[in-house]
C-alpha positions in Angstrom: 0.0 0.0 0.0 1.4 3.4 -0.9 1.4 6.4 1.4 -1.2 8.0 -0.8 -3.5 5.0 -0.5 -2.9 4.8 3.3 -3.8 8.4 3.7 -7.1 8.0 1.8 -8.1 4.7 3.5 -10.8 5.0 6.1 -9.4 3.9 9.4 -11.5 2.4 12.2 -10.8 4.0 15.5 -12.3 2.0 18.5 -12.9 3.7 21.8 -9.8 1.9 23.1 -7.7 3.2 20.2 -8.8 6.8 20.8 -8.1 6.4 24.6 -4.6 5.1 23.8 -4.1 8.0 21.4 -5.0 10.5 24.1 -2.8 8.8 26.6 0.1 8.9 24.1 -0.5 12.5 23.3 -0.7 13.5 26.9 2.9 12.5 27.5 4.1 14.2 24.4 3.5 17.9 25.1 5.7 19.1 22.3 3.1 17.9 19.9 0.3 20.1 21.3 1.5 22.6 23.8 2.5 25.7 21.8 4.5 27.0 24.9 6.6 23.8 25.3 10.3 24.4 24.6 10.3 21.6 22.0 7.1 22.6 20.2 9.0 23.9 17.1 11.6 21.2 17.0 10.8 19.1 14.0 13.2 16.3 14.9 11.6 15.7 18.3 8.1 15.8 16.8 9.1 13.3 14.1 10.5 10.9 16.8 7.4 11.3 19.0 5.0 10.7 16.1 7.0 7.5 15.2 6.7 6.3 18.8 3.0 7.0 18.7 2.6 5.0 15.5 4.4 2.1 17.0 2.1 2.2 20.0 -1.1 2.5 18.0 -0.6 0.1 15.0 -1.9 -2.9 16.9 -5.2 -1.1 17.7 -5.5 0.7 14.3 -4.2 -1.6 11.6 -2.9 0.2 8.5 -2.3 3.4 10.4 0.3 5.7 8.8 1.5 9.2 9.7 -1.1 11.1 7.7 -3.9 9.2 9.4 -2.4 9.8 12.9 -1.9 13.5 12.2 -5.4 13.8 10.7 -7.0 12.2 13.8 -5.0 14.3 16.1 -5.8 17.6 14.4 -9.5 16.8 14.0 -9.8 15.9 17.7 -7.6 18.7 18.8 -10.2 21.3 18.0 -12.6 19.7 20.4 -10.4 18.5 23.3 -8.1 20.4 25.6 -5.0 18.4 26.6 -3.0 18.8 29.7 -3.7 19.4 33.4 
């Protein structure tokens, strides 16, 4: 499957997968906290996205980076992260 196909494939996100996504995001502030010192560091973000993909692939088969980022940015507008 090419990246283009993976990005256009409809992924199935179970409640468990969404909960895991939120848990993984909560511990990676540089992805969502604009005041975090590493927020603008692309290398750190790339590494953290890769770690999240590894943790989510069992729950969301076929998940690729565009699908992960798409889910995060859609949900980001509705959910506040952090304490």
